[in-house]
N, C-alpha and C positions, 0 to 999 in steps of 0.2 A: 314616640311613646316611651315613657320611662319604664325601665325594667323593674318588675316587682321583686321585692326582697324576699328571699326564701324564709319560711317560718322557722327553719332550723339553722339559719346562717349564724356565724359567730357573733355578729353585731346584734342580731335579734335576740339571741340567747343572753348576751351581756346586758342588753337593754331591759329584758324581762327580769333578770336577776337584780339589776339596779332598782327597778320599780318595786320589787318585793322587799328589798333591803330598805328602800326609802320609806315604805309604809311601816316596816318594823321599827325604824328609828323614830318616825313620827309618833307611833304608839307609845314609845318610851319617853316622849316629851321633847324630842329634839326639834329645834327650829329648822326652817328650810335652809338657813345659812349653814347650820351645823351639818345637816344632811349633805348639802352640796360639798362642803369641805371634806367630809368623811369619804364620799364617793368620787371626789374629784370631778364634779359636774357643776354646771351653773345653778344658781338659786332658782331660776326660771324652770330649768329642766327638773330640778328636785320637786318643785311645786307641781309640774305637769305629771311626773311619775306618781306622786301621792294622789293627786286628783283623779287620774286615770284608774289607779288601783281601787280607790274608794268607789268610783262609778261602777267598776266591774263587780265589786262585792255587792253593791246595792242592787244591781241588775240580777245577780245570782240569788240574792235574798228574795227579790220580788217573784222570781220564777218558783222558788221553793215554797213561798207563801201561797202562791196560786195553786200549786200541786196539793199542798196540805188542805187548802180550802175545798178543792174539788173532792178530795177523799172524805172530808168531814161532811160535805153535802150528800155524798152517796150514802154514808152511814145514817144520816138523818132520814133520808128517803127510805132506807131499809127498815128503820125503826118505825116510821110512820105507816108504812105498808103493813107491817106486822100487827098493828093495833087499830087500823082504820075501821075495819068492819065493826069491832066492838064499840068504837067511839060513835059511829053514826047509828049504831043500834041502841044507843042510850046509856051505855056504861059510862058513868060520870068520871070514874078514875081514868079510863082510857081517853075520854074526851079531854081531861086536864093534861094528860101526857101529850096528846096531839097538839094542843095549843102551845105547850112548852116547846115542843119540837119546832113548830111553826115560828115561834118567837126567836129561837136559836138560829133558824134558817134566815130569818129577816135580818138578824144582826150580822151573820156571816156574809150575806150578800149586799149589805149596805142599804137595804130598802126600808129599814126602820127609820122613822123620822128622827132627825138629830135632836139632841137636847140643847136648848138655847143656853149659852153661857155668856154672861155679861162681862165685857172686858173690864179689868180692874187694874189698879196699881200693883206693882210686884208684891207688896205686902198683903194684897187682897182686901185692904180696908176701904179704899175709895174707888168709885167708878171713874174711868177716864173721861166720861162725858161731863162730869162735874168739874173738871179742871178748866180754868180759863184759858183763853188763847195764849196769854203770856206764860202761864204755867206749862202748857204743852210745848211752846217754843223752847223754854228753859230746859225741860226734860229731854227734848230731842237733841238740843245742843250738848247737854250732859252726856247722853249716850253716844253721840258722835265723837266727842272728845275721848271717851273711854275706849271706843273702837279704834281710834287713831293711835292711842297709846299702846293698845294690845298689838296692833299691826306693826308698830315701830319696834316693839320688843321681839317680834318674830324675826326681824331682819338683823 
């Protein structure tokens, strides 16, 4: 059974510092090759550090978002409880407020029916459905070429 590396070992601390520095350099616009050169690591390790740091940030943001959503839902509950009796008693202003609170809750929880959005070309002028098979193939090829150029510029 391999020995687990201590969370405070020199190599773990160096690795974490390099991950933080990698993300900082990437935010500044450095390519993975430039990051690797700067930190004296491989391009693959630079990519791994940046990807891992972004994944960690994303997870942290998700947790914070869920906490904020829970707080907002509690606030909406408190507001609704405060005017519920008036609303069911016929007070039209209170009824309007309750309905707005309910709509806000539906939006926060995602139970509100999504708005349908038709896919269009990037300029928003034409529907992708109106493109012929040949036009779609050409557009896909064009985007793949652009992606390949962007990736080669990264290296």
